[in-house]
Biopython code that builds the backbone (N, CA, C, O; Angstrom):
import numpy as np
from Bio.PDB.StructureBuilder import StructureBuilder

atoms = [
    (1, "MET", "N", (59.851, 36.243, 80.548)),
    (1, "MET", "CA", (59.681, 35.064, 81.360)),
    (1, "MET", "C", (58.205, 34.925, 81.706)),
    (1, "MET", "O", (57.548, 35.911, 82.040)),
    (2, "LYS", "N", (57.700, 33.752, 81.632)),
    (2, "LYS", "CA", (56.310, 33.497, 81.976)),
    (2, "LYS", "C", (56.210, 33.104, 83.436)),
    (2, "LYS", "O", (57.100, 32.457, 83.989)),
    (3, "THR", "N", (55.106, 33.509, 84.046)),
    (3, "THR", "CA", (54.843, 33.138, 85.434)),
    (3, "THR", "C", (53.337, 33.063, 85.634)),
    (3, "THR", "O", (52.580, 33.698, 84.899)),
    (4, "ALA", "N", (52.912, 32.316, 86.591)),
    (4, "ALA", "CA", (51.493, 32.219, 86.930)),
    (4, "ALA", "C", (51.253, 32.975, 88.227)),
    (4, "ALA", "O", (52.011, 32.850, 89.188)),
    (5, "VAL", "N", (50.180, 33.762, 88.232)),
    (5, "VAL", "CA", (49.844, 34.567, 89.403)),
    (5, "VAL", "C", (48.354, 34.419, 89.670)),
    (5, "VAL", "O", (47.548, 34.486, 88.742)),
    (6, "SER", "N", (47.989, 34.221, 90.905)),
    (6, "SER", "CA", (46.578, 34.159, 91.282)),
    (6, "SER", "C", (46.105, 35.550, 91.672)),
    (6, "SER", "O", (46.759, 36.242, 92.452)),
    (7, "LEU", "N", (44.961, 35.954, 91.124)),
    (7, "LEU", "CA", (44.392, 37.273, 91.409)),
    (7, "LEU", "C", (42.925, 37.128, 91.804)),
    (7, "LEU", "O", (42.239, 36.213, 91.349)),
    (8, "PRO", "N", (42.453, 38.034, 92.650)),
    (8, "PRO", "CA", (41.018, 38.066, 92.911)),
    (8, "PRO", "C", (40.274, 38.393, 91.609)),
    (8, "PRO", "O", (40.794, 39.119, 90.761)),
    (9, "ASP", "N", (39.072, 37.863, 91.456)),
    (9, "ASP", "CA", (38.306, 38.055, 90.225)),
    (9, "ASP", "C", (38.131, 39.527, 89.871)),
    (9, "ASP", "O", (38.263, 39.915, 88.711)),
    (10, "ARG", "N", (37.834, 40.336, 90.872)),
    (10, "ARG", "CA", (37.588, 41.775, 90.633)),
    (10, "ARG", "C", (38.849, 42.462, 90.101)),
    (10, "ARG", "O", (38.768, 43.277, 89.181)),
    (11, "LEU", "N", (40.002, 42.142, 90.668)),
    (11, "LEU", "CA", (41.262, 42.735, 90.224)),
    (11, "LEU", "C", (41.574, 42.305, 88.788)),
    (11, "LEU", "O", (42.016, 43.111, 87.970)),
    (12, "TYR", "N", (41.343, 41.049, 88.503)),
    (12, "TYR", "CA", (41.577, 40.547, 87.150)),
    (12, "TYR", "C", (40.678, 41.273, 86.143)),
    (12, "TYR", "O", (41.133, 41.679, 85.074)),
    (13, "SER", "N", (39.405, 41.429, 86.496)),
    (13, "SER", "CA", (38.459, 42.125, 85.628)),
    (13, "SER", "C", (38.879, 43.574, 85.394)),
    (13, "SER", "O", (38.826, 44.066, 84.267)),
    (14, "ASP", "N", (39.295, 44.252, 86.461)),
    (14, "ASP", "CA", (39.761, 45.637, 86.336)),
    (14, "ASP", "C", (41.012, 45.717, 85.466)),
    (14, "ASP", "O", (41.169, 46.651, 84.680)),
    (15, "ALA", "N", (41.898, 44.739, 85.609)),
    (15, "ALA", "CA", (43.117, 44.710, 84.790)),
    (15, "ALA", "C", (42.767, 44.514, 83.323)),
    (15, "ALA", "O", (43.349, 45.159, 82.451)),
    (16, "GLU", "N", (41.821, 43.631, 83.049)),
    (16, "GLU", "CA", (41.368, 43.402, 81.671)),
    (16, "GLU", "C", (40.852, 44.700, 81.059)),
    (16, "GLU", "O", (41.230, 45.063, 79.945)),
    (17, "LYS", "N", (39.995, 45.392, 81.787)),
    (17, "LYS", "CA", (39.405, 46.643, 81.295)),
    (17, "LYS", "C", (40.477, 47.710, 81.085)),
    (17, "LYS", "O", (40.460, 48.429, 80.086)),
    (18, "THR", "N", (41.399, 47.805, 82.023)),
    (18, "THR", "CA", (42.450, 48.817, 81.933)),
    (18, "THR", "C", (43.377, 48.546, 80.756)),
    (18, "THR", "O", (43.723, 49.466, 80.014)),
    (19, "ALA", "N", (43.776, 47.308, 80.582)),
    (19, "ALA", "CA", (44.650, 46.950, 79.463)),
    (19, "ALA", "C", (43.963, 47.237, 78.133)),
    (19, "ALA", "O", (44.582, 47.755, 77.204)),
    (20, "LYS", "N", (42.687, 46.897, 78.052)),
    (20, "LYS", "CA", (41.934, 47.148, 76.818)),
    (20, "LYS", "C", (41.842, 48.650, 76.543)),
    (20, "LYS", "O", (42.026, 49.089, 75.408)),
    (21, "ALA", "N", (41.558, 49.433, 77.583)),
    (21, "ALA", "CA", (41.456, 50.891, 77.431)),
    (21, "ALA", "C", (42.793, 51.505, 77.005)),
    (21, "ALA", "O", (42.827, 52.484, 76.260)),
    (22, "MET", "N", (43.890, 50.917, 77.486)),
    (22, "MET", "CA", (45.219, 51.425, 77.138)),
    (22, "MET", "C", (45.714, 50.880, 75.806)),
    (22, "MET", "O", (46.695, 51.376, 75.251)),
    (23, "GLY", "N", (45.041, 49.872, 75.300)),
    (23, "GLY", "CA", (45.443, 49.280, 74.034)),
    (23, "GLY", "C", (46.721, 48.456, 74.137)),
    (23, "GLY", "O", (47.512, 48.398, 73.196)),
    (24, "ILE", "N", (46.914, 47.820, 75.288)),
    (24, "ILE", "CA", (48.111, 47.003, 75.495)),
    (24, "ILE", "C", (47.693, 45.617, 75.979)),
    (24, "ILE", "O", (46.604, 45.453, 76.530)),
    (25, "PRO", "N", (48.546, 44.631, 75.779)),
    (25, "PRO", "CA", (48.231, 43.306, 76.310)),
    (25, "PRO", "C", (48.201, 43.322, 77.843)),
    (25, "PRO", "O", (48.899, 44.105, 78.488)),
    (26, "ARG", "N", (47.377, 42.439, 78.403)),
    (26, "ARG", "CA", (47.252, 42.347, 79.856)),
    (26, "ARG", "C", (48.602, 42.076, 80.511)),
    (26, "ARG", "O", (48.902, 42.649, 81.558)),
    (27, "SER", "N", (49.413, 41.221, 79.920)),
    (27, "SER", "CA", (50.715, 40.908, 80.510)),
    (27, "SER", "C", (51.608, 42.150, 80.562)),
    (27, "SER", "O", (52.396, 42.314, 81.494)),
    (28, "GLN", "N", (51.483, 43.019, 79.565)),
    (28, "GLN", "CA", (52.264, 44.259, 79.575)),
    (28, "GLN", "C", (51.772, 45.179, 80.695)),
    (28, "GLN", "O", (52.573, 45.842, 81.354)),
    (29, "LEU", "N", (50.465, 45.216, 80.906)),
    (29, "LEU", "CA", (49.920, 46.007, 82.011)),
    (29, "LEU", "C", (50.470, 45.514, 83.344)),
    (29, "LEU", "O", (50.874, 46.316, 84.185)),
    (30, "PHE", "N", (50.485, 44.193, 83.540)),
    (30, "PHE", "CA", (51.017, 43.636, 84.782)),
    (30, "PHE", "C", (52.487, 43.989, 84.955)),
    (30, "PHE", "O", (52.926, 44.332, 86.053)),
    (31, "ALA", "N", (53.249, 43.903, 83.862)),
    (31, "ALA", "CA", (54.678, 44.234, 83.939)),
    (31, "ALA", "C", (54.868, 45.709, 84.292)),
    (31, "ALA", "O", (55.716, 46.041, 85.121)),
    (32, "LEU", "N", (54.088, 46.596, 83.670)),
    (32, "LEU", "CA", (54.183, 48.031, 83.975)),
    (32, "LEU", "C", (53.806, 48.318, 85.430)),
    (32, "LEU", "O", (54.464, 49.107, 86.108)),
    (33, "ALA", "N", (52.744, 47.670, 85.895)),
    (33, "ALA", "CA", (52.298, 47.896, 87.266)),
    (33, "ALA", "C", (53.341, 47.414, 88.265)),
    (33, "ALA", "O", (53.607, 48.082, 89.265)),
    (34, "LEU", "N", (53.924, 46.266, 87.997)),
    (34, "LEU", "CA", (54.944, 45.734, 88.900)),
    (34, "LEU", "C", (56.188, 46.618, 88.904)),
    (34, "LEU", "O", (56.781, 46.867, 89.954)),
    (35, "LYS", "N", (56.575, 47.087, 87.728)),
    (35, "LYS", "CA", (57.736, 47.973, 87.628)),
    (35, "LYS", "C", (57.506, 49.257, 88.427)),
    (35, "LYS", "O", (58.390, 49.707, 89.156)),
    (36, "GLU", "N", (56.314, 49.842, 88.286)),
    (36, "GLU", "CA", (55.994, 51.072, 89.013)),
    (36, "GLU", "C", (55.989, 50.820, 90.527)),
    (36, "GLU", "O", (56.486, 51.645, 91.294)),
    (37, "PHE", "N", (55.438, 49.703, 90.946)),
    (37, "PHE", "CA", (55.408, 49.355, 92.360)),
    (37, "PHE", "C", (56.823, 49.217, 92.921)),
    (37, "PHE", "O", (57.124, 49.733, 93.997)),
    (38, "ILE", "N", (57.682, 48.522, 92.188)),
    (38, "ILE", "CA", (59.063, 48.323, 92.636)),
    (38, "ILE", "C", (59.809, 49.649, 92.705)),
    (38, "ILE", "O", (60.536, 49.897, 93.667)),
    (39, "ASN", "N", (59.640, 50.503, 91.700)),
    (39, "ASN", "CA", (60.302, 51.811, 91.712)),
    (39, "ASN", "C", (59.841, 52.651, 92.892)),
    (39, "ASN", "O", (60.649, 53.327, 93.529)),
    (40, "GLN", "N", (58.545, 52.613, 93.185)),
    (40, "GLN", "CA", (58.025, 53.373, 94.328)),
    (40, "GLN", "C", (58.618, 52.844, 95.627)),
    (40, "GLN", "O", (58.968, 53.618, 96.518)),
    (41, "HIS", "N", (58.728, 51.534, 95.731)),
    (41, "HIS", "CA", (59.296, 50.931, 96.937)),
    (41, "HIS", "C", (60.758, 51.346, 97.101)),
    (41, "HIS", "O", (61.202, 51.613, 98.218)),
    (42, "LYS", "N", (61.508, 51.403, 96.000)),
    (42, "LYS", "CA", (62.909, 51.833, 96.064)),
    (42, "LYS", "C", (63.004, 53.275, 96.554)),
    (42, "LYS", "O", (63.870, 53.600, 97.366)),
    (43, "LYS", "N", (62.116, 54.141, 96.062)),
    (43, "LYS", "CA", (62.117, 55.543, 96.481)),
    (43, "LYS", "C", (61.826, 55.654, 97.974)),
    (43, "LYS", "O", (62.455, 56.440, 98.683)),
    (44, "GLU", "N", (60.870, 54.860, 98.441)),
    (44, "GLU", "CA", (60.539, 54.886, 99.870)),
    (44, "GLU", "C", (61.726, 54.427, 100.706)),
    (44, "GLU", "O", (61.986, 54.983, 101.773)),
    (45, "ARG", "N", (62.443, 53.420, 100.233)),
    (45, "ARG", "CA", (63.606, 52.906, 100.972)),
    (45, "ARG", "C", (64.710, 53.962, 101.020)),
    (45, "ARG", "O", (65.370, 54.127, 102.046)),
    (46, "ILE", "N", (64.908, 54.673, 99.911)),
    (46, "ILE", "CA", (65.921, 55.736, 99.889)),
    (46, "ILE", "C", (65.547, 56.817, 100.906)),
    (46, "ILE", "O", (66.404, 57.315, 101.636)),
    (47, "THR", "N", (64.272, 57.172, 100.948)),
    (47, "THR", "CA", (63.813, 58.174, 101.909)),
    (47, "THR", "C", (64.049, 57.698, 103.334)),
    (47, "THR", "O", (64.486, 58.474, 104.183)),
    (48, "GLU", "N", (63.763, 56.427, 103.602)),
    (48, "GLU", "CA", (64.007, 55.871, 104.933)),
    (48, "GLU", "C", (65.487, 55.956, 105.298)),
    (48, "GLU", "O", (65.834, 56.319, 106.422)),
    (49, "GLN", "N", (66.354, 55.621, 104.348)),
    (49, "GLN", "CA", (67.790, 55.657, 104.607)),
    (49, "GLN", "C", (68.261, 57.092, 104.862)),
    (49, "GLN", "O", (69.077, 57.329, 105.753)),
    (50, "LEU", "N", (67.751, 58.043, 104.087)),
    (50, "LEU", "CA", (68.123, 59.450, 104.310)),
    (50, "LEU", "C", (67.631, 59.924, 105.673)),
    (50, "LEU", "O", (68.334, 60.653, 106.373)),
    (51, "ASN", "N", (66.435, 59.513, 106.044)),
    (51, "ASN", "CA", (65.918, 59.885, 107.365)),
    (51, "ASN", "C", (66.789, 59.322, 108.479)),
    (51, "ASN", "O", (67.004, 59.982, 109.496)),
    (52, "GLU", "N", (67.293, 58.099, 108.288)),
    (52, "GLU", "CA", (68.197, 57.515, 109.283)),
    (52, "GLU", "C", (69.474, 58.332, 109.398)),
    (52, "GLU", "O", (69.929, 58.633, 110.501)),
    (53, "VAL", "N", (70.049, 58.689, 108.261)),
    (53, "VAL", "CA", (71.295, 59.448, 108.253)),
    (53, "VAL", "C", (71.098, 60.812, 108.903)),
    (53, "VAL", "O", (71.836, 61.185, 109.815)),
    (54, "TYR", "N", (70.094, 61.556, 108.430)),
    (54, "TYR", "CA", (69.900, 62.904, 108.942)),
    (54, "TYR", "C", (69.288, 62.916, 110.340)),
    (54, "TYR", "O", (69.406, 63.906, 111.062)),
    (55, "GLY", "N", (68.642, 61.832, 110.720)),
    (55, "GLY", "CA", (68.079, 61.750, 112.063)),
    (55, "GLY", "C", (69.139, 61.600, 113.131)),
    (55, "GLY", "O", (68.881, 61.865, 114.306)),
    (56, "ASN", "N", (70.332, 61.178, 112.738)),
    (56, "ASN", "CA", (71.428, 60.981, 113.688)),
    (56, "ASN", "C", (72.343, 62.196, 113.801)),
    (56, "ASN", "O", (73.332, 62.159, 114.532)),
    (57, "ILE", "N", (72.025, 63.260, 113.094)),
    (57, "ILE", "CA", (72.845, 64.470, 113.152)),
    (57, "ILE", "C", (72.301, 65.369, 114.255)),
    (57, "ILE", "O", (71.124, 65.729, 114.263)),
    (58, "ASN", "N", (73.174, 65.717, 115.175)),
    (58, "ASN", "CA", (72.784, 66.601, 116.279)),
    (58, "ASN", "C", (73.331, 67.996, 116.015)),
    (58, "ASN", "O", (74.539, 68.226, 116.074)),
    (59, "ILE", "N", (72.426, 68.920, 115.725)),
    (59, "ILE", "CA", (72.810, 70.308, 115.481)),
    (59, "ILE", "C", (72.130, 71.169, 116.534)),
    (59, "ILE", "O", (70.920, 71.083, 116.742)),
    (60, "GLU", "N", (72.914, 71.986, 117.181)),
    (60, "GLU", "CA", (72.361, 72.908, 118.164)),
    (60, "GLU", "C", (71.441, 73.902, 117.451)),
    (60, "GLU", "O", (71.755, 74.351, 116.348)),
    (61, "PRO", "N", (70.321, 74.244, 118.062)),
    (61, "PRO", "CA", (69.388, 75.185, 117.434)),
    (61, "PRO", "C", (70.046, 76.498, 117.017)),
    (61, "PRO", "O", (69.722, 77.036, 115.959)),
    (62, "SER", "N", (70.955, 77.016, 117.823)),
    (62, "SER", "CA", (71.602, 78.285, 117.472)),
    (62, "SER", "C", (72.461, 78.123, 116.223)),
    (62, "SER", "O", (72.522, 79.035, 115.399)),
    (63, "THR", "N", (73.128, 76.974, 116.065)),
    (63, "THR", "CA", (73.933, 76.703, 114.882)),
    (63, "THR", "C", (73.040, 76.578, 113.663)),
    (63, "THR", "O", (73.376, 77.085, 112.594)),
    (64, "LEU", "N", (71.911, 75.912, 113.810)),
    (64, "LEU", "CA", (70.974, 75.745, 112.711)),
    (64, "LEU", "C", (70.407, 77.094, 112.289)),
    (64, "LEU", "O", (70.304, 77.375, 111.095)),
    (65, "ASN", "N", (70.040, 77.924, 113.248)),
    (65, "ASN", "CA", (69.517, 79.252, 112.923)),
    (65, "ASN", "C", (70.553, 80.074, 112.177)),
    (65, "ASN", "O", (70.220, 80.777, 111.223)),
    (66, "GLU", "N", (71.807, 79.991, 112.607)),
    (66, "GLU", "CA", (72.881, 80.728, 111.948)),
    (66, "GLU", "C", (73.071, 80.233, 110.518)),
    (66, "GLU", "O", (73.221, 81.033, 109.595)),
    (67, "ALA", "N", (73.063, 78.922, 110.338)),
    (67, "ALA", "CA", (73.261, 78.339, 109.014)),
    (67, "ALA", "C", (72.132, 78.708, 108.068)),
    (67, "ALA", "O", (72.342, 78.801, 106.859)),
    (68, "MET", "N", (70.942, 78.918, 108.603)),
    (68, "MET", "CA", (69.791, 79.229, 107.764)),
    (68, "MET", "C", (69.512, 80.725, 107.672)),
    (68, "MET", "O", (68.492, 81.125, 107.112)),
    (69, "SER", "N", (70.385, 81.544, 108.203)),
    (69, "SER", "CA", (70.138, 82.976, 108.182)),
    (69, "SER", "C", (70.171, 83.503, 106.755)),
    (69, "SER", "O", (70.806, 82.912, 105.880)),
    (70, "LEU", "N", (69.494, 84.601, 106.528)),
    (70, "LEU", "CA", (69.416, 85.217, 105.208)),
    (70, "LEU", "C", (70.805, 85.584, 104.702)),
    (70, "LEU", "O", (71.108, 85.383, 103.526)),
    (71, "GLU", "N", (71.635, 86.110, 105.560)),
    (71, "GLU", "CA", (72.995, 86.493, 105.167)),
    (71, "GLU", "C", (73.796, 85.270, 104.740)),
    (71, "GLU", "O", (74.537, 85.315, 103.759)),
    (72, "SER", "N", (73.644, 84.192, 105.474)),
    (72, "SER", "CA", (74.345, 82.964, 105.131)),
    (72, "SER", "C", (73.890, 82.436, 103.768)),
    (72, "SER", "O", (74.711, 82.000, 102.962)),
    (73, "ILE", "N", (72.615, 82.476, 103.522)),
    (73, "ILE", "CA", (72.082, 82.021, 102.228)),
    (73, "ILE", "C", (72.576, 82.912, 101.101)),
    (73, "ILE", "O", (72.904, 82.417, 100.023)),
    (74, "ARG", "N", (72.634, 84.211, 101.330)),
    (74, "ARG", "CA", (73.137, 85.128, 100.305)),
    (74, "ARG", "C", (74.593, 84.825, 99.964)),
    (74, "ARG", "O", (74.982, 84.858, 98.797)),
    (75, "GLU", "N", (75.395, 84.529, 100.989)),
    (75, "GLU", "CA", (76.804, 84.185, 100.750)),
    (75, "GLU", "C", (76.928, 82.895, 99.958)),
    (75, "GLU", "O", (77.737, 82.800, 99.035)),
    (76, "LEU", "N", (76.139, 81.917, 100.317)),
    (76, "LEU", "CA", (76.200, 80.617, 99.633)),
    (76, "LEU", "C", (75.738, 80.686, 98.185)),
    (76, "LEU", "O", (76.181, 79.894, 97.353)),
    (77, "THR", "N", (74.853, 81.623, 97.881)),
    (77, "THR", "CA", (74.272, 81.668, 96.536)),
    (77, "THR", "C", (74.751, 82.860, 95.709)),
    (77, "THR", "O", (74.213, 83.109, 94.630)),
    (78, "GLN", "N", (75.745, 83.598, 96.190)),
    (78, "GLN", "CA", (76.146, 84.814, 95.497)),
    (78, "GLN", "C", (76.640, 84.573, 94.067)),
    (78, "GLN", "O", (76.477, 85.446, 93.214)),
    (79, "ASN", "N", (77.235, 83.415, 93.785)),
    (79, "ASN", "CA", (77.746, 83.138, 92.447)),
    (79, "ASN", "C", (76.824, 82.231, 91.629)),
    (79, "ASN", "O", (77.188, 81.802, 90.535)),
    (80, "ASP", "N", (75.652, 81.945, 92.149)),
    (80, "ASP", "CA", (74.713, 81.097, 91.416)),
    (80, "ASP", "C", (74.060, 81.881, 90.297)),
    (80, "ASP", "O", (73.719, 83.053, 90.460)),
    (81, "ALA", "N", (73.890, 81.234, 89.177)),
    (81, "ALA", "CA", (73.180, 81.861, 88.044)),
    (81, "ALA", "C", (71.738, 81.390, 88.069)),
    (81, "ALA", "O", (71.450, 80.246, 87.717)),
    (82, "TRP", "N", (70.857, 82.238, 88.471)),
    (82, "TRP", "CA", (69.443, 81.863, 88.567)),
    (82, "TRP", "C", (68.744, 82.202, 87.322)),
    (82, "TRP", "O", (67.541, 81.964, 87.205)),
]
sb = StructureBuilder()
sb.init_structure("model")
sb.init_model(0)
sb.init_chain("A")
sb.init_seg("    ")
for serial, (resi, resn, name, xyz) in enumerate(atoms, 1):
    if name == "N":
        sb.init_residue(resn, " ", resi, " ")
    sb.init_atom(name, np.array(xyz, "f"), 0.0, 1.0, " ", f" {name:<3s}", serial, name[0])
structure = sb.get_structure()
C-alpha cells in the first residue's frame, strides 16, 4: 500500500543514506523501521500488563522468603534435566 509521509529533511537524508548502505529501497527501510517500532511497542505493552497483574499480588515477606528458599528451589527443580 502506498502512503505519503512528511519527514524532517535531516531524517529523510539519514534514511536515504541508511537504505543505500543496506542496499535496500528507501520504502523497505521505512517498512522495516515501522515494523520494529510496532513490535517494540507491543513488548512494552505486554510488560506493562504483566506489571499490573503481578503488582496486585500481595505476598507476605515470610511466604516469599519460604518460596524462594534453597530447599524449595531444589524440590522444584529435582527432576529438571539441565
